[in-house]
DRENMARKE-208877 format. One record per atom (N, C-alpha, C): x, z, y; atom name; residue in one letter. Coordinates in Angstrom, 1 decimal, padded with zeros to 4 digits. Example, Ala and Ser with C-alpha at 12.3 -4.5 7.8 and 13.67 -1.06 7.14 Angstrom:
// residues 2
+--------+--------+--------+----+---+
:      u :      w :      v :  a : r :
+--------+--------+--------+----+---+
:  013.2 :  007.8 : -005.7 :  N : a :
:  012.3 :  007.8 : -004.5 : CA : a :
:  013.2 :  007.8 : -003.3 :  C : a :
:  012.8 :  007.1 : -002.2 :  N : s :
:  013.7 :  007.1 : -001.1 : CA : s :
:  012.9 :  007.9 :  000.0 :  C : s :
+--------+--------+--------+----+---+
END
This chain:
// residues 150
+--------+--------+--------+----+---+
:      u :      w :      v :  a : r :
+--------+--------+--------+----+---+
:  015.1 :  001.9 :  007.6 :  N : x :
:  014.2 :  000.7 :  007.1 : CA : x :
:  014.7 : -001.1 :  006.9 :  C : x :
:  013.3 : -001.2 :  005.8 :  N : x :
:  014.0 : -003.0 :  005.4 : CA : x :
:  012.7 : -003.9 :  006.5 :  C : x :
:  012.9 : -005.2 :  006.0 :  N : x :
:  011.6 : -006.1 :  006.9 : CA : x :
:  010.7 : -006.1 :  005.9 :  C : x :
:  010.2 : -004.7 :  004.7 :  N : x :
:  009.2 : -005.0 :  004.3 : CA : x :
:  008.0 : -004.7 :  004.6 :  C : x :
:  006.9 : -005.4 :  004.5 :  N : x :
:  005.5 : -004.8 :  004.8 : CA : x :
:  005.3 : -003.9 :  005.7 :  C : x :
:  005.1 : -003.1 :  006.2 :  N : x :
:  004.7 : -001.6 :  007.2 : CA : x :
:  003.4 : -001.3 :  008.0 :  C : x :
:  002.8 : -000.9 :  007.3 :  N : x :
:  001.8 : -000.2 :  007.7 : CA : x :
:  002.1 :  001.3 :  008.6 :  C : x :
:  001.6 :  001.5 :  009.7 :  N : x :
:  001.8 :  002.6 :  010.6 : CA : x :
:  000.6 :  003.5 :  010.7 :  C : x :
:  000.4 :  004.5 :  010.7 :  N : x :
: -000.2 :  005.7 :  010.0 : CA : x :
: -000.2 :  006.9 :  011.3 :  C : x :
: -000.5 :  007.2 :  012.0 :  N : x :
: -000.7 :  008.8 :  012.7 : CA : x :
: -001.5 :  009.7 :  011.8 :  C : x :
: -000.5 :  010.9 :  011.4 :  N : x :
: -001.2 :  012.0 :  010.7 : CA : x :
: -002.4 :  013.1 :  011.3 :  C : x :
: -003.4 :  012.3 :  010.9 :  N : x :
: -004.3 :  013.6 :  011.5 : CA : x :
: -004.8 :  015.2 :  011.2 :  C : x :
: -005.2 :  016.1 :  012.2 :  N : x :
: -004.6 :  017.1 :  011.9 : CA : x :
: -005.5 :  017.8 :  010.1 :  C : x :
: -006.8 :  016.9 :  010.1 :  N : x :
: -007.3 :  017.4 :  008.8 : CA : x :
: -006.8 :  017.1 :  007.9 :  C : x :
: -005.5 :  015.9 :  007.7 :  N : x :
: -005.0 :  015.8 :  006.7 : CA : x :
: -003.6 :  016.2 :  006.3 :  C : x :
: -003.8 :  017.7 :  007.1 :  N : x :
: -002.3 :  018.4 :  006.1 : CA : x :
: -003.0 :  019.8 :  006.0 :  C : x :
: -002.4 :  020.7 :  005.0 :  N : x :
: -002.5 :  021.8 :  004.0 : CA : x :
: -002.5 :  022.7 :  005.0 :  C : x :
: -002.4 :  024.2 :  004.0 :  N : x :
: -002.6 :  025.6 :  004.7 : CA : x :
: -000.8 :  025.5 :  005.1 :  C : x :
: -000.2 :  025.1 :  004.6 :  N : x :
:  001.5 :  024.8 :  004.8 : CA : x :
:  001.8 :  024.2 :  005.8 :  C : x :
:  000.8 :  023.1 :  006.5 :  N : x :
:  001.1 :  022.2 :  007.6 : CA : x :
:  001.9 :  021.5 :  007.4 :  C : x :
:  001.7 :  020.9 :  006.4 :  N : x :
:  002.2 :  019.1 :  006.1 : CA : x :
:  001.3 :  018.6 :  005.7 :  C : x :
:  001.4 :  017.2 :  005.8 :  N : x :
:  000.2 :  016.5 :  004.9 : CA : x :
:  000.2 :  016.9 :  003.7 :  C : x :
: -001.1 :  017.3 :  003.0 :  N : x :
: -002.1 :  017.5 :  001.5 : CA : x :
: -001.1 :  016.6 :  001.0 :  C : x :
: -000.1 :  016.8 : -000.2 :  N : x :
:  000.0 :  016.2 : -001.3 : CA : x :
: -001.1 :  015.3 : -001.9 :  C : x :
: -002.3 :  015.0 : -001.8 :  N : x :
: -003.8 :  014.1 : -002.1 : CA : x :
: -003.3 :  012.7 : -001.6 :  C : x :
: -003.1 :  013.3 :  000.2 :  N : x :
: -003.1 :  012.5 :  000.9 : CA : x :
: -002.3 :  011.0 :  000.8 :  C : x :
: -001.5 :  011.1 : -000.1 :  N : x :
: -000.7 :  010.3 : -000.3 : CA : x :
: -000.9 :  009.1 : -001.1 :  C : x :
: -001.4 :  009.5 : -001.9 :  N : x :
: -002.8 :  008.6 : -003.0 : CA : x :
: -004.0 :  007.4 : -001.1 :  C : x :
: -004.2 :  008.6 : -000.9 :  N : x :
: -005.0 :  007.7 :  000.4 : CA : x :
: -004.1 :  006.7 :  001.0 :  C : x :
: -003.1 :  007.3 :  001.5 :  N : x :
: -002.4 :  006.8 :  002.1 : CA : x :
: -002.2 :  005.6 :  001.5 :  C : x :
: -001.4 :  005.4 :  000.6 :  N : x :
: -000.8 :  003.9 : -000.7 : CA : x :
: -002.1 :  003.2 : -000.6 :  C : x :
: -003.4 :  003.5 : -000.6 :  N : x :
: -004.7 :  002.6 : -001.0 : CA : x :
: -005.0 :  001.9 :  000.6 :  C : x :
: -004.8 :  002.9 :  001.8 :  N : x :
: -005.2 :  001.8 :  003.3 : CA : x :
: -004.3 :  001.4 :  003.2 :  C : x :
: -003.0 :  001.2 :  003.3 :  N : x :
: -001.9 :  000.5 :  003.3 : CA : x :
: -001.5 : -000.5 :  002.6 :  C : x :
: -002.1 : -000.4 :  001.3 :  N : x :
: -002.6 : -001.6 :  000.3 : CA : x :
: -003.3 : -002.8 :  000.8 :  C : x :
: -004.4 : -001.4 :  001.2 :  N : x :
: -005.8 : -002.5 :  001.7 : CA : x :
: -005.2 : -003.5 :  002.6 :  C : x :
: -003.9 : -002.9 :  003.8 :  N : x :
: -004.1 : -004.2 :  005.1 : CA : x :
: -002.9 : -005.1 :  004.1 :  C : x :
: -002.3 : -004.6 :  003.2 :  N : x :
: -001.3 : -005.7 :  002.8 : CA : x :
: -002.1 : -006.8 :  002.1 :  C : x :
: -002.9 : -006.4 :  001.5 :  N : x :
: -004.1 : -007.1 :  000.4 : CA : x :
: -004.8 : -008.6 :  001.8 :  C : x :
: -004.9 : -007.6 :  002.9 :  N : x :
: -005.4 : -008.3 :  004.0 : CA : x :
: -004.8 : -009.6 :  004.5 :  C : x :
: -003.6 : -009.9 :  004.7 :  N : x :
: -002.4 : -010.4 :  005.3 : CA : x :
: -002.1 : -011.2 :  004.0 :  C : x :
: -001.9 : -010.8 :  002.9 :  N : x :
: -001.9 : -012.3 :  001.7 : CA : x :
: -002.6 : -012.8 :  001.2 :  C : x :
: -004.1 : -012.1 :  001.2 :  N : x :
: -005.1 : -012.7 :  000.6 : CA : x :
: -006.6 : -012.6 :  001.5 :  C : x :
: -006.8 : -011.9 :  002.7 :  N : x :
: -007.9 : -012.0 :  003.3 : CA : x :
: -008.6 : -010.9 :  003.3 :  C : x :
: -009.6 : -011.1 :  003.5 :  N : x :
: -010.7 : -010.1 :  003.4 : CA : x :
: -011.1 : -009.6 :  002.2 :  C : x :
: -011.4 : -008.3 :  001.5 :  N : x :
: -011.3 : -007.8 :  000.5 : CA : x :
: -012.3 : -008.7 : -000.6 :  C : x :
: -013.6 : -009.1 :  000.0 :  N : x :
: -014.2 : -009.8 : -000.5 : CA : x :
: -014.1 : -011.6 : -000.6 :  C : x :
: -013.0 : -011.9 : -000.2 :  N : x :
: -012.3 : -012.9 : -000.4 : CA : x :
: -011.8 : -013.0 : -001.6 :  C : x :
: -011.2 : -012.1 : -002.5 :  N : x :
: -010.2 : -012.1 : -003.5 : CA : x :
: -011.5 : -012.0 : -004.9 :  C : x :
: -013.2 : -011.0 : -004.2 :  N : x :
: -013.8 : -010.9 : -005.0 : CA : x :
: -014.5 : -012.4 : -005.6 :  C : x :
: -014.7 : -013.2 : -004.4 :  N : x :
: -015.4 : -014.5 : -004.4 : CA : x :
: -014.5 : -015.4 : -005.6 :  C : x :
: -013.5 : -015.1 : -005.4 :  N : x :
: -012.6 : -016.3 : -006.7 : CA : x :
: -013.2 : -015.5 : -008.3 :  C : x :
: -013.8 : -014.3 : -008.2 :  N : x :
: -014.1 : -014.2 : -009.2 : CA : x :
: -012.8 : -013.1 : -010.0 :  C : x :
: -012.6 : -012.0 : -009.3 :  N : x :
: -011.0 : -011.4 : -009.4 : CA : x :
: -011.5 : -010.1 : -008.7 :  C : x :
: -010.6 : -008.8 : -009.0 :  N : x :
: -010.8 : -007.5 : -008.3 : CA : x :
: -009.4 : -007.0 : -009.4 :  C : x :
: -009.4 : -005.7 : -008.8 :  N : x :
: -008.0 : -005.0 : -009.4 : CA : x :
: -008.3 : -003.6 : -009.2 :  C : x :
: -007.7 : -002.9 : -010.0 :  N : x :
: -008.1 : -001.5 : -010.2 : CA : x :
: -006.5 : -001.2 : -011.2 :  C : x :
: -006.2 :  000.6 : -010.0 :  N : x :
: -005.2 :  001.4 : -010.1 : CA : x :
: -005.2 :  002.2 : -011.6 :  C : x :
: -003.8 :  001.3 : -012.2 :  N : x :
: -004.0 :  001.9 : -013.6 : CA : x :
: -002.6 :  003.6 : -013.5 :  C : x :
: -001.7 :  003.0 : -012.6 :  N : x :
: -000.9 :  004.8 : -012.5 : CA : x :
: -000.2 :  004.4 : -010.9 :  C : x :
:  000.0 :  005.7 : -010.3 :  N : x :
:  000.8 :  006.2 : -009.0 : CA : x :
:  001.4 :  007.1 : -009.5 :  C : x :
:  003.0 :  006.7 : -008.9 :  N : x :
:  003.7 :  008.4 : -008.7 : CA : x :
:  004.5 :  008.2 : -007.6 :  C : x :
:  004.6 :  009.5 : -006.7 :  N : x :
:  005.3 :  010.0 : -005.9 : CA : x :
:  006.1 :  011.0 : -006.2 :  C : x :
:  007.5 :  010.8 : -005.9 :  N : x :
:  008.5 :  011.3 : -005.4 : CA : x :
:  008.4 :  012.0 : -003.6 :  C : x :
:  008.7 :  013.3 : -003.1 :  N : x :
:  008.9 :  014.1 : -002.2 : CA : x :
:  009.8 :  014.1 : -001.6 :  C : x :
:  010.5 :  013.7 : -000.1 :  N : x :
:  011.7 :  014.1 : -000.2 : CA : x :
:  011.5 :  015.0 :  001.1 :  C : x :
:  011.0 :  015.0 :  001.9 :  N : x :
:  010.6 :  015.8 :  002.9 : CA : x :
:  009.1 :  015.7 :  003.4 :  C : x :
:  008.6 :  016.6 :  004.4 :  N : x :
:  007.3 :  016.8 :  004.8 : CA : x :
:  006.6 :  016.2 :  005.9 :  C : x :
:  005.9 :  015.4 :  005.8 :  N : x :
:  005.4 :  015.1 :  006.6 : CA : x :
:  004.3 :  015.9 :  007.4 :  C : x :
:  004.2 :  016.0 :  009.3 :  N : x :
:  003.6 :  016.8 :  009.8 : CA : x :
:  002.2 :  016.0 :  011.2 :  C : x :
:  001.0 :  017.0 :  011.1 :  N : x :
:  000.3 :  016.4 :  012.0 : CA : x :
:  000.9 :  015.6 :  013.2 :  C : x :
:  000.1 :  014.8 :  013.7 :  N : x :
:  000.6 :  013.9 :  014.6 : CA : x :
:  002.0 :  013.3 :  014.7 :  C : x :
:  002.5 :  013.1 :  013.6 :  N : x :
:  004.1 :  012.4 :  013.2 : CA : x :
:  003.1 :  010.7 :  013.1 :  C : x :
:  003.9 :  010.1 :  012.6 :  N : x :
:  003.6 :  008.4 :  013.3 : CA : x :
:  004.3 :  008.1 :  011.7 :  C : x :
:  003.5 :  007.7 :  010.7 :  N : x :
:  004.2 :  007.6 :  009.5 : CA : x :
:  004.5 :  005.9 :  009.8 :  C : x :
:  005.8 :  005.6 :  009.0 :  N : x :
:  005.9 :  004.3 :  008.8 : CA : x :
:  005.7 :  003.6 :  006.7 :  C : x :
:  004.7 :  003.3 :  006.2 :  N : x :
:  004.6 :  003.1 :  004.7 : CA : x :
:  005.2 :  001.7 :  004.6 :  C : x :
:  006.3 :  001.5 :  004.3 :  N : x :
:  006.7 :  000.0 :  003.5 : CA : x :
:  006.2 :  000.2 :  002.6 :  C : x :
:  005.9 : -001.1 :  002.0 :  N : x :
:  005.2 : -001.7 :  000.7 : CA : x :
:  005.7 : -003.0 :  000.6 :  C : x :
:  006.3 : -002.9 : -000.7 :  N : x :
:  007.3 : -004.2 : -001.8 : CA : x :
:  006.9 : -004.7 : -002.7 :  C : x :
:  006.9 : -005.4 : -003.7 :  N : x :
:  006.6 : -006.1 : -004.9 : CA : x :
:  007.7 : -006.0 : -005.0 :  C : x :
:  007.5 : -004.8 : -007.0 :  N : x :
:  008.3 : -004.4 : -007.6 : CA : x :
:  008.1 : -005.9 : -009.0 :  C : x :
:  007.0 : -005.4 : -009.4 :  N : x :
:  007.2 : -006.4 : -010.8 : CA : x :
:  005.8 : -007.3 : -010.7 :  C : x :
:  005.5 : -008.2 : -011.3 :  N : x :
:  004.5 : -008.9 : -012.1 : CA : x :
:  004.6 : -009.8 : -013.3 :  C : x :
:  003.4 : -008.6 : -014.0 :  N : x :
:  003.1 : -009.2 : -015.7 : CA : x :
:  002.3 : -010.3 : -015.8 :  C : x :
:  001.7 : -010.2 : -017.0 :  N : x :
:  000.5 : -011.2 : -016.9 : CA : x :
: -000.8 : -011.0 : -016.5 :  C : x :
: -000.8 : -009.4 : -016.3 :  N : x :
: -002.1 : -009.3 : -015.7 : CA : x :
: -001.8 : -007.8 : -015.1 :  C : x :
: -000.6 : -007.2 : -014.8 :  N : x :
: -000.9 : -006.6 : -013.7 : CA : x :
:  000.6 : -006.5 : -012.5 :  C : x :
:  000.4 : -005.9 : -011.7 :  N : x :
:  001.9 : -006.2 : -010.7 : CA : x :
:  001.7 : -004.7 : -009.9 :  C : x :
:  002.7 : -004.4 : -009.9 :  N : x :
:  003.1 : -002.9 : -009.2 : CA : x :
:  003.8 : -003.3 : -008.0 :  C : x :
:  003.8 : -002.1 : -006.6 :  N : x :
:  004.4 : -002.3 : -005.6 : CA : x :
:  005.2 : -000.7 : -005.5 :  C : x :
:  006.3 : -001.0 : -005.1 :  N : x :
:  007.2 :  000.0 : -004.2 : CA : x :
:  006.1 :  000.6 : -002.8 :  C : x :
:  006.4 :  001.9 : -002.9 :  N : x :
:  006.3 :  002.2 : -001.7 : CA : x :
:  006.5 :  003.7 : -000.8 :  C : x :
:  007.6 :  002.9 :  000.4 :  N : x :
:  008.3 :  004.2 :  001.1 : CA : x :
:  007.8 :  004.5 :  002.3 :  C : x :
:  007.6 :  005.9 :  002.1 :  N : x :
:  007.0 :  006.9 :  004.0 : CA : x :
:  008.2 :  007.3 :  004.2 :  C : x :
:  008.5 :  006.8 :  005.3 :  N : x :
:  009.3 :  007.0 :  006.4 : CA : x :
:  008.3 :  007.9 :  007.7 :  C : x :
:  009.3 :  008.7 :  008.3 :  N : x :
:  009.3 :  008.8 :  009.6 : CA : x :
:  009.4 :  008.1 :  010.7 :  C : x :
:  008.1 :  007.8 :  011.1 :  N : x :
:  008.9 :  006.2 :  012.3 : CA : x :
:  009.9 :  006.6 :  013.5 :  C : x :
:  009.5 :  007.6 :  014.2 :  N : x :
:  010.5 :  008.4 :  015.1 : CA : x :
:  011.8 :  008.4 :  015.0 :  C : x :
:  012.1 :  009.0 :  013.2 :  N : x :
:  013.6 :  009.1 :  013.0 : CA : x :
:  013.7 :  008.4 :  012.0 :  C : x :
:  013.3 :  008.0 :  010.7 :  N : x :
:  013.5 :  006.7 :  010.3 : CA : x :
:  013.9 :  007.8 :  009.0 :  C : x :
:  013.4 :  009.3 :  008.7 :  N : x :
:  013.8 :  009.9 :  007.3 : CA : x :
:  012.7 :  009.6 :  006.4 :  C : x :
:  013.5 :  009.4 :  005.0 :  N : x :
:  012.7 :  008.9 :  004.1 : CA : x :
:  011.8 :  010.8 :  003.5 :  C : x :
:  010.5 :  010.5 :  003.8 :  N : x :
:  009.5 :  011.4 :  003.4 : CA : x :
:  009.5 :  011.3 :  001.6 :  C : x :
:  008.9 :  010.0 :  001.5 :  N : x :
:  008.4 :  009.9 :  000.1 : CA : x :
:  008.8 :  008.8 : -000.5 :  C : x :
:  008.5 :  008.4 : -002.1 :  N : x :
:  008.8 :  007.6 : -002.4 : CA : x :
:  007.8 :  006.8 : -003.8 :  C : x :
:  007.0 :  005.8 : -003.6 :  N : x :
:  006.2 :  006.0 : -005.0 : CA : x :
:  006.3 :  004.7 : -005.8 :  C : x :
:  005.0 :  004.7 : -006.4 :  N : x :
:  005.2 :  003.2 : -007.2 : CA : x :
:  003.7 :  003.1 : -007.4 :  C : x :
:  003.0 :  002.2 : -007.3 :  N : x :
:  001.5 :  002.2 : -007.6 : CA : x :
:  001.2 :  001.0 : -008.4 :  C : x :
:  000.8 :  000.7 : -010.0 :  N : x :
:  000.7 : -000.2 : -010.5 : CA : x :
: -001.1 : -000.7 : -010.6 :  C : x :
: -001.1 : -002.3 : -010.6 :  N : x :
: -002.6 : -002.3 : -010.7 : CA : x :
: -002.6 : -003.4 : -011.5 :  C : x :
: -004.0 : -003.9 : -012.5 :  N : x :
: -004.3 : -004.6 : -013.2 : CA : x :
: -005.5 : -005.2 : -012.8 :  C : x :
: -005.0 : -006.8 : -013.2 :  N : x :
: -005.9 : -007.6 : -012.1 : CA : x :
: -007.0 : -007.8 : -013.4 :  C : x :
: -008.8 : -007.5 : -012.8 :  N : x :
: -009.5 : -007.2 : -013.8 : CA : x :
: -010.9 : -008.6 : -013.2 :  C : x :
: -012.1 : -008.4 : -014.3 :  N : x :
: -013.2 : -009.3 : -013.7 : CA : x :
: -013.8 : -008.2 : -013.1 :  C : x :
: -014.4 : -008.5 : -011.4 :  N : x :
: -015.1 : -008.0 : -010.8 : CA : x :
: -016.5 : -006.8 : -011.0 :  C : x :
: -017.0 : -007.7 : -012.5 :  N : x :
: -018.1 : -007.4 : -012.9 : CA : x :
: -017.8 : -006.3 : -014.1 :  C : x :
: -017.4 : -006.9 : -015.0 :  N : x :
: -017.4 : -006.1 : -016.4 : CA : x :
: -016.1 : -005.0 : -016.5 :  C : x :
: -014.9 : -005.7 : -015.5 :  N : x :
: -013.6 : -004.4 : -015.1 : CA : x :
: -012.7 : -004.7 : -016.1 :  C : x :
: -012.9 : -006.4 : -017.2 :  N : x :
: -011.8 : -006.7 : -018.3 : CA : x :
: -010.7 : -007.3 : -017.5 :  C : x :
: -009.6 : -006.8 : -018.4 :  N : x :
: -008.3 : -007.2 : -018.0 : CA : x :
: -008.2 : -008.7 : -018.3 :  C : x :
: -007.4 : -009.6 : -017.0 :  N : x :
: -008.0 : -010.7 : -017.1 : CA : x :
: -006.4 : -011.4 : -016.5 :  C : x :
: -005.9 : -012.8 : -016.7 :  N : x :
: -004.4 : -012.8 : -016.6 : CA : x :
: -004.8 : -013.0 : -014.8 :  C : x :
: -003.3 : -013.1 : -014.1 :  N : x :
: -003.4 : -013.3 : -012.7 : CA : x :
: -003.4 : -014.6 : -012.3 :  C : x :
: -003.5 : -015.7 : -011.9 :  N : x :
: -004.1 : -016.7 : -011.7 : CA : x :
: -003.2 : -017.1 : -010.6 :  C : x :
: -002.8 : -018.3 : -011.2 :  N : x :
: -001.2 : -018.9 : -010.2 : CA : x :
: -001.3 : -018.7 : -008.8 :  C : x :
: -002.3 : -019.1 : -008.0 :  N : x :
: -002.1 : -018.9 : -006.8 : CA : x :
: -002.3 : -017.9 : -006.1 :  C : x :
: -003.0 : -016.6 : -007.1 :  N : x :
: -002.6 : -015.5 : -006.5 : CA : x :
: -001.2 : -014.5 : -006.7 :  C : x :
: -000.7 : -015.3 : -007.7 :  N : x :
:  000.7 : -014.5 : -008.7 : CA : x :
:  001.6 : -015.1 : -007.2 :  C : x :
:  001.6 : -016.8 : -006.8 :  N : x :
:  002.3 : -016.9 : -005.5 : CA : x :
:  002.3 : -016.1 : -004.5 :  C : x :
:  001.2 : -015.9 : -004.3 :  N : x :
:  001.3 : -015.0 : -002.5 : CA : x :
:  001.5 : -013.7 : -003.2 :  C : x :
:  001.5 : -012.6 : -004.4 :  N : x :
:  002.1 : -011.8 : -004.1 : CA : x :
:  003.6 : -011.8 : -004.1 :  C : x :
:  004.0 : -012.9 : -004.8 :  N : x :
:  005.8 : -013.0 : -004.5 : CA : x :
:  005.5 : -013.7 : -003.4 :  C : x :
:  005.4 : -014.3 : -002.4 :  N : x :
:  005.5 : -014.7 : -001.2 : CA : x :
:  005.7 : -013.4 : -000.4 :  C : x :
:  004.5 : -012.1 : -000.4 :  N : x :
:  004.2 : -011.0 :  000.4 : CA : x :
:  004.0 : -011.5 :  001.2 :  C : x :
:  004.5 : -010.2 :  002.2 :  N : x :
:  004.4 : -010.1 :  003.7 : CA : x :
:  005.4 : -009.7 :  004.5 :  C : x :
:  006.5 : -010.2 :  003.9 :  N : x :
:  007.6 : -009.5 :  004.8 : CA : x :
:  007.8 : -009.1 :  006.3 :  C : x :
:  007.9 : -008.1 :  006.6 :  N : x :
:  008.2 : -008.4 :  008.2 : CA : x :
:  007.4 : -008.0 :  009.3 :  C : x :
:  006.0 : -008.1 :  008.4 :  N : x :
:  004.7 : -007.9 :  009.1 : CA : x :
:  004.5 : -006.4 :  009.1 :  C : x :
:  004.2 : -006.1 :  010.2 :  N : x :
:  003.9 : -004.4 :  010.8 : CA : x :
:  002.3 : -004.2 :  011.3 :  C : x :
:  001.5 : -003.4 :  010.7 :  N : x :
: -000.1 : -003.3 :  011.2 : CA : x :
:  000.0 : -002.2 :  011.4 :  C : x :
: -001.1 : -001.9 :  012.5 :  N : x :
: -001.1 :  000.1 :  012.8 : CA : x :
: -002.7 : -000.2 :  012.3 :  C : x :
: -003.2 :  001.2 :  012.1 :  N : x :
: -003.9 :  001.7 :  011.8 : CA : x :
: -005.2 :  000.8 :  011.7 :  C : x :
: -005.6 :  000.3 :  012.8 :  N : x :
: -006.7 : -000.6 :  013.3 : CA : x :
: -006.9 : -001.8 :  013.0 :  C : x :
: -005.3 : -002.0 :  011.8 :  N : x :
: -005.4 : -003.3 :  011.1 : CA : x :
: -004.8 : -004.1 :  012.2 :  C : x :
: -004.7 : -003.9 :  013.2 :  N : x :
: -003.9 : -004.9 :  014.2 : CA : x :
: -002.4 : -005.4 :  014.0 :  C : x :
: -001.8 : -006.7 :  014.0 :  N : x :
: -000.4 : -006.8 :  013.7 : CA : x :
:  000.5 : -006.5 :  015.0 :  C : x :
:  000.8 : -005.5 :  014.9 :  N : x :
:  002.1 : -004.5 :  015.6 : CA : x :
:  002.8 : -006.2 :  016.9 :  C : x :
:  003.5 : -006.7 :  015.3 :  N : x :
:  005.0 : -007.4 :  015.5 : CA : x :
:  004.3 : -009.1 :  016.1 :  C : x :
:  003.2 : -009.5 :  016.5 :  N : x :
:  002.5 : -010.6 :  016.9 : CA : x :
:  001.7 : -011.2 :  016.1 :  C : x :
+--------+--------+--------+----+---+
END
């Protein structure tokens, strides 16, 4: 596992399906929660970004599964910037079993910067672009939003 931003999440019983593995649709929920914690590290509270007259919308998510995750396992969800365009940015997301470091799934999520009221596409401002490029390397956050590594 790399020094990317890492979000730690324990799989809850209700997130598993009849096959006794994490239901596939939950992975998008997990990406959303992990990205929100990533965003909190680089931009602050969600309201901070809204107060700048900015918002973002997901326009694409893809996930490739490698192995199942199970109830009570801790997932290490690694996030790293993939690319930034004029109005869009994407992240690569890797799901690992924290105990074994086994890669469970790999995904990509693409966001478009939009105005918060009209939801019209807008250019990513320079300061926001700079924060995205700097990222949150090496930061580990748990499900409570606590910085695990200090």
